C-alpha positions as CSV (number, residue, x, y, z in Angstrom):
1,M,103.0,78.2,86.7
2,L,104.1,79.0,90.2
3,P,107.4,80.6,89.2
4,A,105.6,82.9,86.8
5,A,103.1,83.9,89.4
6,A,105.9,84.6,91.9
7,V,107.7,86.9,89.4
8,A,104.5,88.7,88.6
9,L,103.7,89.3,92.3
10,F,107.3,90.5,92.9
11,T,107.0,92.9,90.0
12,L,103.7,94.3,91.3
13,I,105.1,94.8,94.8
14,I,108.2,96.6,93.5
15,A,106.0,98.8,91.3
16,A,103.7,99.7,94.2
17,I,106.7,100.6,96.4
18,A,108.2,102.8,93.6
19,V,105.0,104.7,93.1
20,H,104.3,105.3,96.7
21,A,107.9,105.9,97.9
22,P,108.1,109.3,99.5
23,P,110.5,112.0,98.2
24,K,113.4,113.0,100.4
25,A,112.0,116.6,100.5
26,G,108.9,118.1,98.9
27,E,105.2,117.1,99.0
28,M,104.4,113.8,100.8
29,G,101.7,112.2,102.9
30,V,102.5,111.8,106.6
31,V,100.7,108.9,108.2
32,F,100.0,108.8,112.0
33,A,98.3,106.2,114.2
34,P,94.5,106.0,113.5
35,W,93.7,107.5,117.0
36,T,95.8,110.6,116.3
37,S,93.6,113.7,115.9
38,Q,94.1,115.9,112.9
39,G,95.2,118.8,115.2
40,E,97.9,116.6,116.8
41,A,99.1,115.4,113.4
42,M,99.3,118.9,112.0
43,G,101.1,120.1,115.1
44,A,103.7,117.3,114.7
45,V,104.2,118.2,111.0
46,V,104.8,121.9,111.9
47,A,107.1,121.0,114.8
48,A,109.2,118.9,112.5
49,G,109.7,121.8,110.2
50,G,107.2,121.0,107.6
51,R,104.4,122.9,106.0
52,I,100.7,121.8,105.8
53,V,99.6,121.4,102.2
54,D,96.2,119.8,102.7
55,S,94.1,117.4,104.8
56,S,93.3,114.0,103.4
57,R,90.4,111.5,103.3
58,L,91.6,110.2,106.7
59,S,92.1,112.5,109.7
60,N,95.4,110.8,110.6
61,V,97.0,111.5,107.2
62,I,98.3,114.9,106.4
63,V,99.7,116.1,103.1
64,A,102.8,118.1,104.0
65,Y,105.7,119.8,102.3
66,G,109.1,118.8,103.8
67,L,111.5,121.6,103.3
68,D,114.7,119.4,103.6
69,E,115.8,115.8,103.6
70,G,115.6,115.5,107.4
71,F,111.9,116.2,107.6
72,G,110.8,112.5,107.3
73,E,113.0,111.5,110.2
74,R,112.0,114.4,112.4
75,V,108.2,113.8,111.8
76,R,108.6,110.1,112.7
77,E,110.3,111.2,115.9
78,R,107.2,113.2,116.7
79,G,104.8,110.3,116.2
80,A,104.3,109.7,112.5
81,W,104.4,106.0,111.5
82,F,105.7,106.7,108.0
83,T,105.6,108.9,105.0
84,V,104.4,108.1,101.4
85,A,104.2,109.9,98.1
86,A,101.2,112.2,98.0
87,I,99.9,110.6,94.8
88,G,96.4,109.2,95.0
89,L,96.3,108.0,98.6
90,C,96.4,111.6,99.9
91,A,93.9,113.3,97.7
92,G,92.5,116.2,99.7
93,V,88.9,116.7,100.8
94,G,88.6,120.3,99.9
95,G,91.6,121.9,101.4
96,L,92.2,123.8,104.6
97,S,91.2,127.3,103.2
């Protein structure tokens, strides 16, 4: 029973990683430290060469559009913890109008 459970758990982990893996360029969620203000996060995204798409349910997560493959690395250099696919986790709260 244990080997089957281990295989099932491994499969679920790989599936979760595949679903939430960020694209090299395009729309993605950019996650900053919880104490980062939304203004600071947006400033870091813009300074890294990205465009703001939307806010998210959390003030430290910004939905951004990375114009090139180097965006993820540049935004991490400016304080982002990591980037994720903008599917589900980053559903906006009404937009930035």
